[in-house]
Each structure stands twice: as structure tokens, then as C-alpha cells.
C-alpha positions in Angstrom: 101.5 113.8 87.2 100.3 115.6 90.4 101.4 113.5 93.4 99.8 113.4 96.9 101.7 111.8 99.7 100.4 110.2 102.9 102.9 110.1 105.8 102.7 109.3 109.5 106.2 110.0 110.6 109.4 111.8 109.8 108.9 112.0 106.1 112.4 111.3 104.8 111.0 109.7 101.6 108.6 112.7 101.3 111.6 115.0 101.5 113.2 113.0 98.6 110.2 113.6 96.5 110.0 117.3 97.4 113.7 117.7 96.4 113.1 116.1 93.0 112.1 118.8 90.4 110.7 116.0 88.2 108.1 115.1 90.7 105.2 117.4 91.4 104.1 117.0 95.0 100.9 119.1 95.5 99.5 117.7 98.7 100.5 115.9 101.9 98.1 114.2 104.3 98.8 112.6 107.7 96.9 110.8 110.4 99.2 112.2 112.9 99.1 115.9 113.8 102.6 115.9 115.1 104.2 114.2 112.1 107.5 115.7 111.0 106.3 115.2 107.5 103.9 118.0 107.9 106.7 120.4 108.8 108.5 119.3 105.6 105.3 120.1 103.6 105.1 123.6 105.2 108.7 124.3 104.4 108.2 123.4 100.8 105.0 125.4 100.5 102.9 122.3 99.8 99.3 122.1 101.0 98.8 119.7 103.9 96.0 118.4 106.1 95.5 116.0 109.0 92.9 113.3 109.2 92.8 111.9 112.7 90.9 108.6 113.0 89.0 109.6 116.1 87.4 112.5 114.4 85.4 110.3 112.0 82.8 107.6 112.5 85.0 104.9 111.2 88.1 104.2 109.0 86.0 104.3 105.8 84.7 107.8 106.6 88.2 109.0 107.4 89.6 107.5 104.2 86.8 108.9 102.1 87.4 112.4 103.5 91.1 112.1 102.9 90.6 110.8 99.2 88.1 113.6 98.6 90.7 116.3 99.9 93.3 114.9 97.6 91.0 114.6 94.6 90.1 118.3 95.1 93.7 119.2 94.6 93.7 117.2 91.3 96.1 114.5 92.7 96.6 111.8 90.1 99.0 109.5 92.0 99.2 108.9 95.7 102.3 107.7 97.6 102.2 106.2 101.0 105.6 106.9 102.5 105.7 105.8 106.1 101.9 105.9 106.4 101.1 103.6 109.2 97.4 102.9 108.6 95.9 100.3 106.2 93.9 102.1 103.5 90.2 100.9 103.0 88.4 100.6 99.7 86.9 104.1 100.4 90.3 105.4 99.5 91.7 102.9 97.1 88.6 102.9 94.8 89.0 106.7 94.4 92.5 106.1 93.0 92.4 102.8 91.2 96.0 101.5 90.5 97.1 104.9 91.5 98.4 104.2 95.1 102.1 103.3 95.5 103.9 102.2 98.6 107.6 101.8 99.6 108.3 98.9 102.0 111.7 97.9 103.7 111.8 94.3 102.6 111.8 92.2 99.5 108.1 91.4 99.4 106.4 89.0 99.6 108.9 88.4 102.4 108.3 90.2 105.7 105.2 92.2 105.0 103.6 94.4 107.6 105.1 96.2 110.6 108.7 95.7 111.8 109.8 94.2 108.5 113.5 94.9 109.3 113.2 93.2 112.7 111.5 90.3 111.0 114.3 89.8 108.6 116.9 89.9 111.3 115.0 87.5 113.5 114.5 85.1 110.6 118.2 85.0 109.9 117.8 86.3 106.3 121.1 86.9 104.5 119.6 89.4 102.1 116.8 92.1 102.4 116.0 95.2 100.4 113.3 97.7 99.4 110.1 97.1 97.4 107.9 99.7 95.6 104.6 98.3 94.9 101.0 99.2 94.2 98.8 99.2 97.2 95.7 97.1 97.7 93.5 96.3 100.6 95.9 93.6 102.0 99.0 94.1 104.0 101.8 94.7 101.5 100.2 92.4 99.0 99.9 94.6 96.0 101.8 94.1 92.6 105.5 94.8 92.8 106.8 97.6 90.7 110.5 97.6 91.6 112.9 96.1 94.1 116.5 96.3 95.2 118.4 94.1 97.5 121.4 94.4 99.8 123.1 91.8 102.1 122.3 91.9 105.8 125.6 92.8 107.4 124.2 93.9 110.8 121.8 92.6 113.4 121.0 96.2 114.6 117.7 97.2 113.2 118.6 100.9 113.2 121.8 100.3 111.3 120.0 98.2 108.7 117.2 100.7 108.3 119.9 103.3 107.7 121.4 101.1 105.0 118.1 100.7 103.4 117.2 104.3 103.3 119.4 105.2 100.3 117.6 102.4 98.3 114.2 103.8 99.3 115.2 107.3 98.3 116.5 106.2 94.9 113.9 103.5 94.0 110.7 105.4 94.9 111.3 108.5 92.7 112.4 106.3 89.8 109.2 104.2 90.0 106.9 107.4 90.1 108.7 108.8 87.1 108.2 105.5 85.3 104.5 105.6 86.0 104.1 109.2 85.0 106.0 108.5 81.7 103.6 105.6 80.9 106.2 103.0 81.3 104.4 100.9 83.9 101.6 98.5 83.1 100.0 95.6 84.8 100.2 92.5 82.7 96.8 91.6 81.1 97.4 87.8 81.8 98.5 88.3 85.4 97.3 91.2 87.5 100.1 90.3 90.0 102.8 91.1 87.4 104.0 94.6 86.6 105.9 95.4 83.4 108.2 98.3 83.3 109.3 99.2 79.8 112.2 101.4 78.7 110.0 103.6 76.6 106.7 105.2 77.1 103.6 103.3 76.1 101.6 106.4 75.3 99.4 106.3 78.5 100.3 107.2 82.0 97.8 104.6 83.4 99.4 101.3 84.4 96.5 99.2 83.2 
């Protein structure tokens, strides 16, 4: 499957995907013109574009333009990797059940911004990484995969560094499972994602 990536920052998860020969990243978009992720796209020879909110009438217009740009490049699956804006229906409706996010907590615990700081402040003993489908809520989409680690530091930077290897392992595996047709949303419960060991014959998770 052709993958498009949205990123607002340094793009370490993007780099993991670019380095994985089994994942075909064909486009990178950002809302920040100075995002390090754009440099990573340039270095890999991947098309990239910037969609600054202030250049559009509203969020919906920006999201529609970004979705159209990705669709023109035949993107089939979108990954939000450190993309710091909530996507509207103008984007999500263009890629139904085809937008995947990686989040540094065990959702539904600690959604939204500063998830690592939230976990430390709460006194949680365990945290982790979640890969999930994106919807219009704040980290409320159906969970595809999770991995946990114990919290052994109260330093947010140290804990984030401990979580990065989980992100870099879990995200590519989830994308490969989707592209191989091993991911489906349970018919009886749209909140539940089933990941099978073998392909189902379709790359669509519905």
C-alpha cells in the first residue's frame, strides 16, 4: 500500500517508516514549514508539501486540500506521526478507516497532548504505546496494537526516550498487518479491531 505521512516535528517515526523497505512512503505533509520531518522526506526523495493553517479559510479547507494532495499521489493509507493538529471530517472522510496514529500512552488512558507528563503526574506504574485508527475525537479511535513498559523514571524526556523504541517497532508492524489484509474492525463492535495471523484476502480493515 502507498503510505502518506503527516508530521509536525522531528519525524523519528517517519524515518523508521522510510528506512523500512516493506513500507512504501510516497508523500509527506506537514502543517509546519520548519518541521525536521520535511528534511527527512527530502533526503529520502519523497514528495512533500506544507499546509499552513493560516493560508486557508478554516481547518476544513486546509484538511480538504491536504487530503486532495495525498489522493493525487495515490496514497492508500495515512499515518499521523507526531502530527499536532486534530483532523476534521474533510480529511477523514477522504480516507475512511485509513488513517493511523501512534500515541505515547496505553489508550484510553492519557489521551491528547502531554500524555507522558499526564502518566507521570497521575502516578501510573505502567505506560506504553498505542497504534490506533484515527477518528474525529482526541485519541478515541479503535486500537490496533499496544505495548506496555513499567514507568521507572519521573523525567518526561527519559520516559519518552524509553517509549521511542516501542513506537518504532509497533507502528511499522501495524502498517504491514493492514497492508496484508490482517486487520479488520469487528462487525459486532466498531471499537474492536481484530488482527489475524494470516491475510483475510482484503487490505481493507472493514
